[in-house]
N, C-alpha and C positions, 0 to 999 in steps of 0.2 A: 504495500499499501504506499502512496508518496505521502509525502507530508502536506501535499497542498490540498489535497482531499478534503473538505471541509467535515468538521466533526457535526455528527448530527445527538442532541440532546435528549437522550431516552423521556417521553412525556412523563414516566413515573418521578425523574427527577425534577421535572420542571413542577408539576405539582407538589412535590415535595417542598421544593422552597417558597413557592407560593402560599404555602400552607404555616409555614412554620417561620418564614423573615418577611412576609407581605411585599412591600414595593420594592425594598432593598433585595430580597430572596428572587422578585422576578427581574430584574434591575443587572444580578447577578449573572443570571441563564442567560440572558440576554446578551450580554458581554463572553460566555464561556469559549464559545466557537474560535473569537479571536484570540482568547486567552493561549490557548491551546495549540492555536496554530505558531502563535509568536515564541511559546515556550519551547515546541518542536523543534522550528528554528535556530531557536538560541541554542539547545543542548543537541543539535546536530541529530536528530531521532529520526528512525523512519516508524512509522506506525506497522503493528505487524498481527493481529489480530481483533477479535470483537470488543466494540465497547462494553464495560459493564458499569454499572452504577448503582449505589445504595440510598439510602435515604440524604445522605449527606456529603457522598462524593461523586466523582466520575472518572473511571479508571480507563487508561490506555494502551494496551499492551504495545510495546516499542520495540525497538535495536539500537544501542548505540553504533557510534560511527563506527566501532572497531568489531562491531556484529553480535555482544554482547545483549541478549535478553533482559529487556526491563521492566518496569511500568510507569506510567506518568499518573500520580491520583492529583485533580484538583478538587480542591475544596473551597468554600467560603473562609477567607480569615479569621475567625474568630477564638473565645479561649481554650475551649478547646483543641484546635489545632496548633496553636503555641504549645500548647502541654505535648501534644503527640509528640512534636518536634524535639523535644526536650526530653523525654522518653526514650525517643528513640535513639537520640545522640549519646546518652548516659548508657542504656543496654546495649547498645553497637554491636548489634545483629545476635546478642548473645540468648538464646531463646525468641528472638524477633526478625522479623521481619527489617534487612538492611536498608538504612537509609544511606542513598549513594548520591545526593543532590536536593536541591531545596532552593525554594525561590522567597526570601525574606517577604516581599510587599504582597504576592500573593497567596502564599502559605502555600503553595505547588509543593510537590515531593517526589523525585525522583527515587523508585524504590525496586529492591531486588523483585526480581520475577517470581512470584511460587505458582502451583499449580489452582488456580483457581473455582475449578470444577468438582476440587475434592478435599473436601473441611472433613475436622475429626468425625462429625455425625455418619460416614463412612464407615467406620468399624463399628461392626456390629453387637461386639462382645462390653459391655458398657463397663466393666470395671477395668479392662485393657484401655478402652477411649479415654476412662478419666483419670485410669495412672499415669499416662501419656501427656495429659491435660497439669494433673498436679506436678508431673516432674516440671516441666516447665514452667508451671507458676512458682515452684519451690524457687528458682534461677532468679525470675523476676524480682520479685518480694526479696530473696535476699539481699538486693542494693540497697543503699539508705537513699530517700529522696532527695536531689537536689534542692538549691531553692529556684524561686520562680513558680512553683506549683500550689494549688489550692491544698490546704489542708485541713484534714479530716477535722481535727479540732473546730475550726471556724466553721464547718458544713455542720457538725455534730449541735452547736449553738445555735445558728441559725433553724436548723430543724426544729430545737425544743421552743424557741418563740413563736412559732406558727404552729403548733399541736391547739393550741384553745381555738383558735377560729377554725380548724380543719376539724375538730371532733364535733362541733358544732354542728357543722355540715352534714355528718351521717346521719343516718336515717334512723337504724338501727342502734338501739342501745347496745345490744352486742359487742356491736364495730368499735362501738365509741369506748366501750369497756376495755377491746383488742388495741386500739391506736394509743390509749392512755397507757398501757401496760409497757407497749413497746418503747412511749417515748420514758419512763421510768426506767429502764433499762438501759434505755441510753446516757440517761445522766448520769446514773452509776457511773457508765464508763468514761463519760468524755473528759474526764480528769486525765485520763491516760490514751490519750487518741494514735499514739506511736507516728514513728519514723521513717514505714518503709517506700520505694518507689511499688504505687498500685496499678496495673492493667486499668480497674474499675468494670474493663468490657469482657472476659475473658470466659468463652464461651464455646461449645464445638464449631460453630459456626466462625468463629473468629480464630482458628485454627489451621493450616493450611498443610498441607502437602507439598516438600519442597526437594531440592536438589542436595543446596551444602549441609540438609540433616533431615532427619525423615519427616518432620513436623515443624513448624516455625509458628508463633503468635503473629496475630495483626489487628490493625485499627484499635491502638490503646488511647486510653483516654486518662491519661496518670493523673493522679494526685498523691501528697501525699499523706501514711495513713497506717493503721494495723490492718493486717493482710485478713480479717476477720472479716471486715468491709466487704473483701475483693472477694467470696466463696458465692454470694447468690446466683452472679449470674451461671457459673458452674452448675451448682444445684436444681438450678431453674432449666438447662436445657432440656428442649426436646418435652418437654410438661404436657402439654394438651395428649401426644401421643402415649407417653405415660399415664395418664389418668383415666384415658379409654380403653388401656388396659386392665387397668385398676391394680399399677404397677409404682406410682408417685411413692406413694409413702417409703415402702422399702426399698427403691433406688437412690430416694434421696437422704435415707438415712445411712446407705451404703456410702452413696460419694463422700456426705460429710466426714463419716469417719475415716476414708480414703484422702481425702483434701487434708484433716486436718493433724492427720498422722504425719503424711509425707512433708507436708510443712513445718511440723514439727508445733503445732497451735496448741494452749491452754483452748480446752473446747466449750469450758463456759463462756471463755470471753468471744471463742470464735460463734459461740452460738447468740452473745446479745449483740455482737455487730451485724450479725445477719439479720437480726429483726430491727435494726437501726438502717438497714437496706432496706427492708420493708417498709420502715414508716416513710423513708424518702420517697419511693416510688407511691406511696399513699397518698403523700401530701402533693407529689404530682399530678397524682390522678384526680385528686379534691380539685386541686388549683384549675383542673380543666371541667372541673363541671361534674366528676360522679361522687354520688349519694351512697355509694355503699364502697366497702372491701371487694379487691378482687379476689374471688374463693380459689386461685392458687396460691395466694397470699397467704390467705386463711389455713389453708390447707399444709400451705410448708412449715409455718410454724407451729402448728401442730404435729409436723412431723419432727422436730428439732426439739419436741418437750423436752425435758430430762436426758439431753445428750452431753 
C-alpha cells in the first residue's frame, strides 16, 4: 500500500469520538487522515495491512524504511495518552509492546507490531491464560511508578467525596448499602495507596501474541498505586460468557488466587482494592445516569467475599 492512499476512518471510531468528546472529537476525526498522511511521510512509513480501530484509537500496520514491521497508533492527546507514553518508556518493552517512536504534539505512537488477531482470549484453558497474564502483570507492577502519573491516593480521595451523592442516586436500598460498604473499605486502605506502576486495563483482550516474546501487553493507561487496584480487568475478562455457563464465581475466585499468589499480594488488601475498582466503575455509571449497580459488579464482589 502506498503512503499516499488516504486513510479511511472507520464509522465506529468517528461515532465513539463524537459521543465521547463532542465537537472536539468530531474536529479531531476530521483532521485524522491528514495527520496520518503527515506522519507516514515524516517517519518514512509504508502502509502494510488493514486499518484497525478501537473506541479511542486508530492503528495502521506499517513498514519502516528498512522493512521492519510496526504499527502507527493515533489518538486524541489527553491525560491517558500522556500516561501511556510515560509507562511504555519506563517498561521499555519488558512485558509490553515496545515504543519505537512518538510525536509529542499529536501523541501518535510508532509501536512494535504484534499479532492483533490473536489475543490471550484465544487460549482455551483459563488457568493457562490467567497464568500468562499474571506473569506479565507481575513484571509490570514490579516497577516503581515514575513522576507525572495520577496517584491512587488522589483517586481514592476523589471517589470518597462523590459517594454521598452517588448513594442518593441509587434506587435500591441494597445497592446503596453495597456502595457504602465498598467506600468504607476504600477509606480503610486509602492511607497506603501504593507506589507501583499499574497498567490499569490488563485483561485478555489487551495481551497479544508476539514474535519477541510469546505474549505482550498493550494499551496501558498507567497510574501509580497498589497492584490490588489493577486486578479487576483480569477478573472480569469474558464475564458474560462465564456467567452464561454458570462458571463466573468459580472462575473469578480461581483467577484471584492465581493473581495474588503470582504477584505476591496480601489477599485482604487485594480484595479491598478490587472493591475500590468496583466503586470507581459504579461512580462512572451513576454519573452517566444509571440508578442501579451493574449485576456483574455485585456478583464479583460476592465472589470475593472472605477471600
